[in-house]
N, CA and C of each residue as an Amber inpcrd file, in Angstrom:
protein
   294
  99.9640000 116.3570000  69.8880000 100.2010000 116.1080000  71.2940000
  99.0730000 116.7530000  72.0990000  98.6960000 116.1230000  73.2390000
  97.6130000 116.6200000  74.0720000  97.9850000 117.8850000  74.8200000
  96.9560000 118.5350000  75.3270000  97.1300000 119.7740000  76.0900000
  97.8190000 119.4610000  77.4300000  98.7940000 120.2830000  77.8110000
  99.4840000 120.1310000  79.0880000  98.5690000 120.6270000  80.2090000
  98.4800000 119.8470000  81.2850000  97.6590000 120.2090000  82.4400000
  98.6030000 120.4190000  83.6220000  98.3980000 121.5030000  84.3710000
  99.3030000 121.7840000  85.4900000  99.1330000 120.7570000  86.6140000
 100.1280000 120.6880000  87.4870000 100.1340000 119.6570000  88.5290000
  99.0090000 119.8320000  89.5420000  98.5800000 121.0700000  89.8150000
  97.4640000 121.2760000  90.7440000  96.1790000 120.6660000  90.1910000
  95.9280000 120.8650000  88.9110000  94.7370000 120.2900000  88.2780000
  94.8370000 118.7750000  88.2540000  96.0170000 118.2620000  87.9510000
  96.2120000 116.8130000  87.9230000  95.9750000 116.2070000  89.3090000
  96.4720000 116.8570000  90.3650000  96.2590000 116.3450000  91.7220000
  94.7910000 116.4410000  92.1070000  94.1430000 117.5300000  91.7480000
  92.7160000 117.6870000  92.0210000  91.9160000 116.5690000  91.3560000
  92.2700000 116.2550000  90.1180000  91.6000000 115.1570000  89.4100000
  91.8330000 113.8260000  90.1240000  93.0560000 113.6090000  90.6090000
  93.3840000 112.3610000  91.3010000  92.6450000 112.2470000  92.6290000
  92.5520000 113.3430000  93.3670000  91.8760000 113.3320000  94.6640000
  90.3910000 113.0250000  94.5090000  89.8310000 113.3560000  93.3690000
  88.4040000 113.1090000  93.1520000  88.1050000 111.6690000  92.7220000
  89.1260000 110.8260000  92.6150000  88.8980000 109.4290000  92.2590000
  88.0550000 108.7330000  93.3250000  87.2380000 107.7680000  92.9300000
  86.4450000 107.0210000  93.9090000  87.3400000 106.1140000  94.7650000
  86.8440000 105.6770000  95.9210000  87.6500000 104.8630000  96.8410000
  88.2650000 103.6100000  96.2040000  87.5680000 102.9710000  95.3020000
  88.0990000 101.7390000  94.6960000  89.2920000 101.9940000  93.7710000
  89.5500000 103.2520000  93.4500000  90.7000000 103.6150000  92.6210000
  91.8630000 104.1430000  93.4610000  91.7540000 104.0730000  94.7950000
  92.8050000 104.5580000  95.6900000  93.5110000 103.3780000  96.3270000
  94.8000000 103.5290000  96.6070000  95.5930000 102.4490000  97.1810000
  96.4280000 102.9990000  98.3250000  96.3790000 102.3310000  99.4660000
  97.2920000 102.6280000 100.5720000  98.2930000 101.4850000 100.6270000
  99.5620000 101.8000000 100.8750000 100.5720000 100.7590000 101.0160000
 101.5460000 101.1170000 102.1080000 102.0900000 100.0810000 102.7570000
 103.0960000 100.3050000 103.7910000 104.3400000  99.4580000 103.5640000
 104.4810000  98.9780000 102.3270000 105.6670000  98.2330000 101.9480000
 105.7540000  98.1430000 100.4350000 106.9050000  97.7000000  99.9510000
 107.0730000  97.5680000  98.5090000 108.2490000  96.6570000  98.2040000
 108.2460000  96.1250000  96.9890000 109.3480000  95.3340000  96.4570000
 109.6250000  95.8730000  95.0620000 110.9030000  96.0290000  94.7200000
 111.2790000  96.5900000  93.4250000 112.1340000  95.5800000  92.6610000
 111.8890000  95.4890000  91.3690000 112.7040000  94.6650000  90.4880000
 112.8310000  95.4090000  89.1680000 113.6670000  94.9090000  88.2750000
 113.8450000  95.5880000  86.9940000 114.1430000  94.5860000  85.8920000
 113.8620000  95.0390000  84.6900000 114.2590000  94.3150000  83.4870000
 115.2040000  95.2420000  82.7300000 115.5370000  94.8810000  81.5260000
 116.4280000  95.7260000  80.7280000 115.7690000  97.0450000  80.3520000
 114.4330000  97.0810000  80.3560000 113.7460000  98.2880000  79.8830000
 112.8120000  98.9390000  80.8920000 112.4860000  98.2630000  81.9820000
 111.4810000  98.7810000  82.9120000 111.8410000  98.5200000  84.3650000
 111.1590000  99.2590000  85.2250000 111.1750000  99.0390000  86.6700000
 109.8060000  98.4630000  87.0300000 109.7950000  97.4630000  87.8960000
 108.5540000  96.8650000  88.3720000 108.5060000  97.0900000  89.8810000
 107.4040000  97.6400000  90.3610000 107.2390000  97.9410000  91.7770000
 105.9510000  97.2780000  92.2620000 106.0840000  96.3640000  93.2170000
 104.9150000  95.7480000  93.8380000 104.6500000  96.4990000  95.1390000
 103.5150000  97.1720000  95.2210000 103.1330000  97.8560000  96.4530000
 102.4210000  96.8460000  97.3420000 102.7380000  96.8870000  98.6350000
 102.2030000  95.9000000  99.5690000 101.4950000  96.5660000 100.7470000
 100.5580000  95.8390000 101.3110000  99.9050000  96.2230000 102.5570000
 100.1030000  95.0570000 103.5160000 100.8580000  95.2890000 104.5740000
 101.1770000  94.2480000 105.5550000 101.7610000  93.0010000 104.8880000
 102.7350000  93.2180000 104.0150000 103.4680000  92.1660000 103.2980000
 102.6360000  91.4060000 102.2720000 101.4690000  91.9040000 101.9180000
 100.6390000  91.2970000 100.8790000 100.5480000  92.2690000  99.7130000
 100.7430000  91.7950000  98.4740000 100.6840000  92.7030000  97.3270000
  99.2820000  93.2810000  97.1280000  99.2390000  94.5770000  96.8100000
  97.9560000  95.2300000  96.5310000  97.8710000  95.7410000  95.1000000
  99.0290000  96.0620000  94.4990000  99.0260000  96.5320000  93.1140000
 100.4450000  96.4260000  92.5600000 100.5330000  96.2260000  91.2610000
 101.8230000  96.1440000  90.5920000 101.9670000  97.3200000  89.6420000
 103.0840000  98.0430000  89.7590000 103.3690000  99.1810000  88.8890000
 104.5060000  98.8260000  87.9510000 104.3690000  99.1680000  86.6930000
 105.4490000  99.0350000  85.7060000 105.7090000 100.4250000  85.1600000
 106.9840000 100.8120000  85.1030000 107.3100000 102.1310000  84.5800000
 108.6780000 102.1160000  83.9180000 108.9360000 103.1440000  83.1530000
 110.2320000 103.2770000  82.4950000 111.2630000 103.8220000  83.4800000
 112.5300000 103.6540000  83.1430000 113.6000000 104.1860000  83.9990000
 113.5250000 105.7150000  84.1410000 113.2880000 106.4760000  83.0580000
 113.2130000 107.9380000  83.2290000 112.0710000 108.3740000  84.1530000
 110.9190000 107.7270000  84.0510000 109.7950000 108.0860000  84.9240000
 110.1180000 107.7000000  86.3660000 110.6950000 106.5310000  86.5830000
 111.0610000 106.1070000  87.9370000 112.0590000 107.0790000  88.5600000
 113.0390000 107.5060000  87.7720000 114.0510000 108.4370000  88.2820000
 113.4190000 109.7840000  88.6280000 112.5390000 110.2760000  87.7790000
 111.8460000 111.5430000  88.0570000 110.9830000 111.4120000  89.3060000
 110.3250000 110.2700000  89.4740000 109.4840000 110.0240000  90.6480000
 110.3150000 110.0830000  91.9260000 111.4670000 109.4190000  91.9080000
 112.3680000 109.4190000  93.0750000 112.8200000 110.8410000  93.4010000
 113.2010000 111.6010000  92.3830000 113.6730000 112.9740000  92.6050000
 112.5740000 113.8560000  93.1940000 111.3850000 113.7990000  92.6190000
 110.2820000 114.6480000  93.0940000 109.8240000 114.2110000  94.4820000
 109.7450000 112.9090000  94.7310000 109.3590000 112.4190000  96.0520000
 110.3890000 112.8440000  97.1010000 111.6770000 112.7500000  96.7600000
 112.7380000 113.1860000  97.6740000 112.6460000 114.6630000  97.9980000
 112.3960000 115.4860000  96.9740000 112.2340000 116.9290000  97.1980000
 111.0260000 117.2200000  98.0800000 109.9400000 116.5020000  97.8480000
 108.7180000 116.7080000  98.6380000 108.9570000 116.3640000 100.1010000
 109.6190000 115.2510000 100.3620000 109.9110000 114.8440000 101.7390000
 110.8790000 115.8250000 102.3940000 111.8950000 116.2670000 101.6540000
 112.8500000 117.2470000 102.1980000 112.1430000 118.5470000 102.5650000
 111.2240000 118.9940000 101.7240000 110.4630000 120.2100000 102.0260000
 109.5960000 120.0300000 103.2650000 108.9870000 118.8460000 103.4170000
 108.1880000 118.5650000 104.6120000 109.0590000 118.5970000 105.8560000
 110.2030000 117.9070000 105.7990000 111.1000000 117.8660000 106.9590000
 111.5770000 119.2630000 107.3380000 111.8950000 120.0710000 106.3480000
 112.3530000 121.4410000 106.6170000 111.2320000 122.2720000 107.2360000
 110.0440000 122.1990000 106.6610000 108.9230000 122.9870000 107.1690000
 108.4560000 122.5440000 108.5400000 108.4550000 121.2280000 108.7770000
 108.0060000 120.6890000 110.0610000 109.1290000 120.6630000 111.0900000
 110.3500000 120.9520000 110.6350000 111.5310000 120.9230000 111.4880000
 111.6980000 119.5780000 112.1970000 111.5080000 118.5000000 111.4240000
 111.7330000 117.1490000 111.9220000 112.4950000 116.3610000 110.8640000
 113.0820000 115.2750000 111.2650000 113.7760000 114.3790000 110.3490000
 113.0710000 113.0310000 110.4080000 112.5100000 112.6030000 109.2930000
 111.8510000 111.3050000 109.2250000 112.9400000 110.2360000 109.1600000
 112.9160000 109.2760000 110.0850000 113.9600000 108.2500000 110.0600000
 113.7710000 107.3020000 108.8730000 114.8710000 106.7530000 108.3880000
 114.7930000 105.7690000 107.3240000 114.2570000 104.4660000 107.8900000
 113.6290000 103.6840000 107.0390000 113.0200000 102.4230000 107.4550000
 114.0360000 101.4990000 108.1170000 115.2560000 101.4480000 107.5840000
 116.2720000 100.5610000 108.1670000 116.6280000 100.9960000 109.5880000
 116.5600000 102.2890000 109.8710000 116.8190000 102.7880000 111.2270000
 115.7020000 102.3570000 112.1690000 114.4640000 102.4850000 111.7230000
 113.3140000 102.0610000 112.5360000 113.3830000 100.5640000 112.8060000
 113.6660000  99.7800000 111.7690000 113.7540000  98.3210000 111.9270000
 114.8420000  97.9340000 112.9140000 115.9920000  98.5940000 112.8380000
 117.1110000  98.3060000 113.7470000 116.7090000  98.6110000 115.1940000
 116.0490000  99.7420000 115.4110000 115.6460000 100.1270000 116.7660000
 114.5680000  99.1920000 117.3090000 113.6300000  98.7720000 116.4580000
 112.6010000  97.8360000 116.8980000 113.2020000  96.4770000 117.2470000
 114.1670000  96.0470000 116.4510000 114.8430000  94.7720000 116.7230000
 115.5480000  94.8390000 118.0690000 116.2090000  95.9450000 118.3440000
 116.8990000  96.1300000 119.6260000 115.8890000  96.1560000 120.7730000
 114.7870000  96.8780000 120.5920000 113.7500000  96.9640000 121.6130000
 113.1540000  95.5870000 121.9070000 112.8580000  94.8340000 120.8560000
 112.2910000  93.4920000 121.0350000 113.2700000  92.5640000 121.7290000
 114.5560000  92.6900000 121.4350000 115.5730000  91.8550000 122.0890000
 115.6710000  92.1890000 123.5750000 115.5160000  93.4620000 123.9290000
 115.5910000  93.9010000 125.3160000 114.4100000  93.3970000 126.1200000
 113.2610000  93.2140000 125.4700000 112.0520000  92.7860000 126.1730000
 112.0580000  91.2890000 126.4850000 112.9310000  90.5250000 125.8390000
 112.9690000  89.0620000 126.0550000 113.7440000  88.6810000 127.2680000
């Protein structure tokens, strides 16, 4: 088995990637099969990359991402609204403007 590398080193390695290896996304679509999760990352409703992963990795990703966001909200003393809340408020705002 390969040598374990700590998360700081792994992030440092990732940050040093060239621009063509970086992806920004502002949307996603998720699907699954019997053995995998498929995630299409999107930019303005257009696919930019497709991710395939196992259920255990997807679950760990969700847990760590949730902890990271919770720590940010606690430290910044703000609550990031869920996307469905933002969409509902924008829909109401747009209806009021008509």
